[in-house]
N, C-alpha and C positions, 0 to 999 in steps of 0.2 A: 760882523765877522762870523763865519761858520766854523764852529769848534767842536771837535769830537774828543772826549776824554775816555781813554781806555783804562779801565780799572775796576776794582770790586765795588759793588753796591748791594743794597738789600736784595736777597735774604742773607748775603754775607755780612759778618759782624766785624767789630773792631775798628781801630783808628783809621786804617786804610779806607774802609768802606765809608766811614763818617766823613773823612776828608774829601774823597771823590764826590760824594753827594753834595756836601756844602759848597765845594768849588763850583759845581755845576749850577747850583742856585745863585751863587754870587755872580758868575759870568752871565747868566741869563738876566739877572737883575740889572746888570750893566748894559743890557741891550743886545747881547750877542745871541746867535742862533746855536743852541747847544744840544748835544746828544751824548749820553753815556753808553759806551759799548762795554757791557759787563759779561759775566760768566754764568753758565749753567753748571759748569764743573771746572773749578779753578785749579785745584791741585789734587794729585792722588793722595789718598789718606795717609800713606806711609811717610810722605814728606811734610805733612801738617798734622801732628798727632792730636791737636786740640779740636774742639767743636768748631766747625766751619760756618754753619748757618744758624739763623734764628727764625722763629715763627712770626714774631711781631716786629714791625719796623721800630727803630730807635731814632726819633726825629722824623722829618717829613721826606719821604722818598721823592726822587726827581722823576717827574712824569715821563719824560722822553728817555727812557732807559731800555735798551735792548739787551737781552741775555742769550746771545747766540753762541758765545765762545765756549770751547771745551778743550781741556788740555790734551785730550786724546784725538782731536780732529784737526790736523794741520790744514786740510782743505778749507775748513771754516776760518782759519787764520787768514789765508789768502783771500777768501771771499769777502771777509770783513775789510781787509785792506783795500781791495778794489772798490768797495762801496764808499770808502773814505777819500777817494781821489778828488771828490768835489769839495772837500773841506778846505778851509784856509789854514787851519791849524789842527794837528793831531797831538794830543798830550798823552804820553804813556806814563801811567802811575807805576813807578818801579819800587816794589816792596822787597823783592828777593830775586837773586839771579835765576831761580827756578822759572821765572816768567820769561826769561830772555828768548828761548826758542820760539814761543808764540809771538813775542813782539817782533822778532826778526821776520817771521812769516807775515805779520801784518804790514811791516815796512816794505817787504817785497811786493805785497799786493798794492800798496800805495804807489810804489814805483817813482818816488821823488816828486809826485805831483802836488803834494801838500807839505807844508812845513811841519817838521816833527820835533817835539821837545820831550826829552826824558826828564820827568819830574821825580827825582830820587829821594824817597823817604830815607833810604839807607843806600849809599853808594856800594858798600860791601857789608855783609852781615857781621854782627859782633862775634859770632862763632863760625869761623870760616871753613869751607871745604876746598879741596884742591881745584875744583872747576870754577870757583866763584870769579876769580880775576879774569881768566880767559873769556868767560861768558859776558861779564860786564864790559870788557874791552870791545868785544864784538858789537855790543849794543851801542855803547856811547860813541863809537866811531862811525856809526851809521845814522845817527840823528843829526839835526841841524844845530841843536843847542841843548844844554843841560841846566836844570834848576836844582839847587840843593838848599838845605835848610840851615846850614852853618858854614862859617869860613873854613873850619877843619874839614868838613865834607867836600867843600869846593876844591881844596888843595888835593884831597885824595882823588877826586874826579879828574883833575888836571894831570895826574900821573897815568891815567888810562886813556885819555883822548886829547886831541888838539882842538876839538870843537869849543866854542865859547861856553863858559860856565858862569852862571849867575847865582848869587846868594839872596834868598828872601826868608825872613823869619816865618816859620810855620804858624799861622794864626789858629785861634781856638776853633775846634769842631767837637764840642762836648756832647756826649750821648744823653746826658740828663742835666737839667737845670735844677738848682736848689730851690726849695720853697721859700716864699718870702719870709724874712725874719720878723718875729713878733716882739722882739725886745732884746735887751742885752743879756747874753749868756756868759756868765763869768765863772761857771762851775768847772772843776777839774775832774776828769773822768778816770785818770790814771790808766788810760788805754791809748795805744798807738795803732796805726793802720799801715799795713803793706798791701798794696792793691795792684792787681793786674797779673798778666802771665808770669809765671815763675820760671826763670831761666838762669843759668849760672852767672851771666854778666850783670844780672840785677842785684846780686849780693845779698840775698836773703840770709845766707849762712853767716855773713859778717854781722848782720843785724841781730841774729839770734845770739851770737857770742857776746855782742855788746849789751844786749838785754840782760844776759846772765850776770854781767859784770857791773851793770848800771843800777839805777834806783830799784830796790827790791819790790816795791809796791806796784810797779808798772806792769801791765799786761799788754799783749799784742794780738791783733787780729790779722790773719793772713788770708786774703780773699782773692782767688784767681785760679786759673788753670795751671797745673803742674805738668810741664811738657815731658819731663823725664820720670814722671810718677812721684808719688808722695812718700815712698818708703824711706828714702835717704833723709828727707827732712824730719820725718818722725823719729828716726834713729838719732839724729843730731839733737833734737829737742830732748829726748830721753837722756842722752849722755850729759847734757847740760843741766838736767834737773828742772826743766821748764814745763813739764807736762801740765801743771796747774795754771800756768801763766800765758800759754799760747793757745789761741783758738784758731784751728785750721778750718777753712771753708773752701775746699777744693771745688773747682768747676767755674764755668763762665758766670759772671754776675750780670743779670739783665739790668738794663738802665733803670727800670722802676725800683730796683732794690738799692741803687747806688746812694741816694740821699740818706737813707737810714744808716748805712755803713759809716758814712762820713760824720753823721750826727753823733755817733757813739764814740768818736775819737777826739783826742786832744790835738793830734798832729798826724799828717801823712809822712811816712819815712821813705825816702828814695835812696837806698844805700848802693847805688849802681857802681860797678867797676868801670864801666864805659857807657857813653850815651851819645846820641845825636840830638834829635829834637823830640820833645815829649809834651803831651797834653796834661800830664799829671799834676804839675804845679798849678796850672790854671784851674784844673778840676777841684783841687783842694781849696784854692782861694774862692772859687765860685760857691763852694759849700761852707765858706767862712772859717776854715781852719788853717793854721800855719803849716810849714813844711820843714822837715829836717832832711837835707840832701847833701850829696857829695859834690865836689867841685869838678864835675864833668859835663860835657855837652852844653845844653842851654841853661842848666840849673843856676849857674852863677849870675846870669842875666835876669832870671825870673824870680829868684829869691833874694831879697835884701837882707843880708846877714845881720842878725841882731835886731831887725825891724819887724818883718813878717815871717821870719823863719831863721833857721841856723844852717850854716854850711860846715862840712868837715871833709877830711881827706878820703879819697877812694881806697877801698881794699885795706882799711886800717881800723882794726877793732878798737884800739885805744882812742883814736880820734873820734870815732862814732860814740864810744862810751862817754867820753868827755862831753860831747854834744848833748847826749841824753841827760847827763847830770846837770848841765847848764839849763836845759829846757825846763827841768822839773825843780829848779831853784824856786823858793817861795815867791809867788806873784808872777813868775815868768810866763807860764802858759796863758794867763789872762792878758798880760801886757802884749805878747806877740799876737794873740788872737784879735785884740782890739785894733791892730794896725792892718789886718787883712782886708783887701778890697777886691771885688771881682774885676777882671780885666775888661777894658773897653775894646771890644773886638773889631769895631768898624774901621778904625785907622789901620789896623794890622791887615785886615782883608783888602782894603783899598790898595795898600802898598804891595801886597802879595800879587794881586791880579795885575797890577801895573808891571811888576817885574816879570811875570809869566808871559804877558803879551809882548813885552819888549825884548825878551830873551831870544 
């Protein structure tokens, strides 16, 4: 089958680019003729305040990647769509409604001559704008099928389109693999990790308040880009008296630096108010540490509560504080860490590819 994936790839960074690239490798490995149609200018900077590109690839780039698309060149959208008329399947990787105008231009160029699937990382953003719903309706009603990563996202998609909607668990596409373990590590570091882009829905403020109320010896590293700036977080840390216990490392974390961050921590904390699908649980388990997460999105399926991590209620300081206290009970960090296993990604990718091609 001739398949074109339209989405971000190196030099763009982050989970979307990792997923697009890994999907292309997996489809090519299954015998399909695959090309990635990527971007030389994906978003205007005011719509994406963080770092957009990186200098060195994280993982193996896909060799058949074109980078002709630009947000400011609608003629290029049409030209790309016309080029894809010979494909059997066009996969549109949907990360944000901001992409919709370009995707509509590509679909117009395709002219219905190739089957089109919207692969929705998020059907709608966690923090919505008034134009998000109309844009996503316009896109999802013009594709042949929709693929989502959770049942909840599928239900949301069905409120926007009558097209067939399929659910497939998002498989791992990790930017960095952990080094081989050389022995049993049963030490307690008294340090937790919050990792990734800092946005309100991810609940860092809830974690800071729980940290202040929880075990007093525990420190926290916050590593990632702060989309709204770091000043509000610094002010909250100061108001809670946590200046000596919180290490802020603002900015994008290159893949080469990820293993050391996880090696310093007893657990990864995911205090999200809402979530869809996330790689972070698998990333923590790949690096051998348990996860403390809220009961949102895919976390309850990925974290075995009381086995390889702990679950708590979202947007609830008391519930997260209790989880931190439970985690640091004598012997608990070691017990939970001993049960952590890296995920076997092959069956997940096989099922994912099957669902995508059948959708």
